[in-house]
Each structure stands twice: as structure tokens, then as C-alpha cells.
C-alpha positions, 0 to 999 in steps of 0.5 A: 475874540470877543464873546458874550455868553447869555448876557442880560442888561436892563435899567430902571427909568423911574417909570419902567424897567427898560431891557437893553439886552436879554440873554444874548450870546455871540462871538466876534472873531478877529478879522470879522467886523460886525455892525449892529443896527439899532433905533435911537434909544434902544441901548447902542451905547450901553452895549459898546460900553459893555464890550469895553468893560465900562459897564458890567452886565446884570447876568451872563459873562463877557470874555475878551481875549484880544486888545479891545479899544475903549469907545471912540471919543470916550472921555472917562479915562481922562482926569480933568485936573491934569494936563493933556501931557500928563494924561497922555503919559499916564495912559501910555504907561497903562498900556505899557507904551512909550510915554514920549511917543504917545505924548508927542503923537497926541500933541501933534494930532491935537495941534492945540499949542500951549493948551496941551500943557494946561489942565484938560478941565479948562479945555473947550468941548471941541478941544476935549473931543480932539484930545480924546480922539487922538489919545485913542489913535495913539494906541493900537488895538485888535478890536476897535469900538465905534459908537455913532452917538459919541461926540465929534470935533468940528475942527475940519483940519483935524477931522482930515488928519484924524480921519485918514489915520483912523481909516488906515487903522480900521482897514487892518483891524476888526471893528464893531460899529453900532448905528441907527443907519445901515450906511454907516456900516457899509464901509467896514462890516459884511456881517451885522445884527439887529437890536430891538426891544432887548433882542439881538438878532445876528446875521451873516450878511449886512444885506439880511440885516438891513432887510429886517431893520428897514421893514421893522422900522417902517412897520 
């Protein structure tokens, strides 16, 4: 279970006070995946980062009573001066997993050969994205966080392998997906919310959320 209790979050942009979330309370139970529809620039990534514990709310509390993933493609836990091997083994130990198994899985999925033993800071952007994606798939969570705005790899072969694994994982897990397009949510979410101007409105069905979102977007 993941729960927001009267959570508020805002930023000073240098010109104005931008409210990302105001006094939001909701609960995500395991087995009930949630989609969040929001226009670009409204704070989708910030909400995902708060769910993962990467950012703290200004007010309110966030409770996690299950294994919540870091956001898909997140690079913040990877140390650039260390090799992919060292990073994979370190993350495995953090999650009390077998370092040999996590390293072997990432090495196989990344398929970057000898570069896997070089510092991640020397990788191309595509290679770093492949490693971050592989690392998340090497770990198993109860609740997966997916942000449509995160960088993706352009390697077709990797996308095919990783996509098949991700699809299998998500079919048996709970997912939170934030997107500005309802089509992105249809595969995994039956219920959804709409985020606009700091207000999060929850709906029992994706269809209800789509109706409001499309109406407000076109207005």
C-alpha cells in the first residue's frame, strides 16, 4: 500500500510560486494500478519522485508499506565513477539480493560487452539508459513507478528484450503511470486521476478521468 495524507508540494520558479500538489490524500492498494493524467509541465515527475521517496513533500506524509520501485530509468542511484559491475553489485546488496545474479542479469540484458566493466560515466547516453533500465528489471517490486517523460533507449534489440520482461513484470504487479496521453494508461490501469493546477481528482474508472481530462484540455 502507498498512501498520501494531505500532501502538498510547490516550487519557486524565480518568477512565481508553482503549486504541484495541494492537500492531496489518496491510497493505492496492491492489485489496483493507477494512472495519472496531467498536462506537460504540471509536475508528473515530481509526484512520481515523491512516491519513490526521492523528493519530500512540503506538508503531509507519505506511507509505503510495500516494495516501491525507483522510477523507471532513474539514474540517481548510479555512481558514474564506478563500473556497471560495481554499481549492479552494490544495488543488489542494498536490496538484500544475490550480487552475482543481479550482475549476470544486467550484463546479459545490457549486452554492452567489455563496457560493462568500465566506469558508467564513460558510457554514451543510450548505454546509461540501458543499464538503468536493466538494473530496475533485475529487482522485483510490489509497485512499479513509470513516468512517460523519462529518457528511453534507442536500441531496438534491447527495447524488444527489456519490453518483454517489463510486460511480464507489470502483468503481475501494481503500477502507477503518469502521462499526458490516456492511451499510455489503457494497458495497465482501470482507475485514474487527473492532475491540474495542483489539484488531484481521483476517479473509479479510466473512462471518467479521460472524459474530464479531454474536456479541460480542449477548453
